[in-house]
N, C-alpha and C positions, 0 to 999 in steps of 0.2 A: 590457547584459544586464538582463533583467527577471526578478525573482524574487519568490516569494510563499511564506509559511509558513502552513500549515494546522494548527491545533490541533484534532485529531479525538478528543481524549480522552473528552469527554462522549458523543459519538456512539458510540464503541466500547463504553464501559462501559454505556450505556443502550440499545443497539440489538443485542441478542443477540450481543454480542462480535464485531461485524463492522462494517467501514466500507469503502465503495467510492469511489474517487476517479478522475475523468477526468484522466489524465496525458498524453493524446495530443498536446497542443500544446507539451509541454515537452521540452527536450533532456536535462536532468539531474534526477534525483529521489533524495532521501535521506529516510530515515525514522528518527527517533530514538525508541526505546522506552525509557521510564524505569520501572524496577522493575515488572516483570510477574509476576503471581502464577500464571500458567498459560502453556502453550505458545502462541506466536504463529506463525501461518502466513502466508506471502506467496504470493499467487496473482495471475494476470493473465489477461486476455481481450481480444479484439478484437470480441466479439459483443455488440452493444448490445441484443439481445433483440427487434429489430424483425422483422416478417414478412419472408419471403424476398423479395429484390429491393428492399427499402427499407432505409434507414439510420436509426439512432436515436442521439442523443447523450445519452441518459439513463442515468447510472450505476446508478440503482436498478433498472432493467430488465435490466441486463447479466447474462449467464449463460455457461455453459460455461467456467468458470475452470479453469486448470491451475496446477500449482506453478510459481513464478517464482523463479529463482535470483538472489540478491542477494549482494553482497560485504559481509561483516561488517567494517566499518572498525575496529571495536574489537579484533577478534581476528585480522584479516588472512586470513580464510577465506571460502569461499562456502557458502551454505546457503539452503534454502527455508523453514526454521523457526528460531525462537529459543526455546530452553528457558526455563522459568521462572527468574527470578533478577533480577539487577541491571540488565538491559537492555543495549542496544547501539545503534549507528548502522549502518544498512544503506544501501548505494548500489545503485541499480537502473539497468540499461541502458535507453535510450530505445527506442522502436519498438513499444510496445503502447498500446492505448487506455485500458484500465482496470486499476487496481491495487486488489486487495482485501487488506485486512489483517484476519485473523480469528483466533479462538482461544478459549481458555477462561480463566476468571478475570477479573481486572481489571488495569488498568495505572494507574500514577501519572500518566503523561503519554505521549501520542503526538504528536510534531511531525513533519509532513511538509514538507520544503523542496523546492520545484519551481522550476527556473529554465530560461530559454530565451535563446538568443542572438538579439537583435532586429536 
């Protein structure tokens, strides 16, 4: 199994409270939000933003995001948002190209763990 952890805290806090990750090549994705001061939204898209008939692998041009249901492993529930508070760990199903984590306020930390079976 191959795995990687992405610390996207600075990108989220300094980039209009948003970060987009290309998770298309991974089988499993979890995101740990530590102490968020505002609501966090989880969104997904397969649209890389390329002109019709072409493909693009650029997360920054991705668009047409929709709410993405994840499992809050801390609470044992499913949700597309995380209210402000002490944070949580969410697990997301595979099958989408882009994961967008957006929201208001700041976070102490966002760690995204992505893994794939090699």
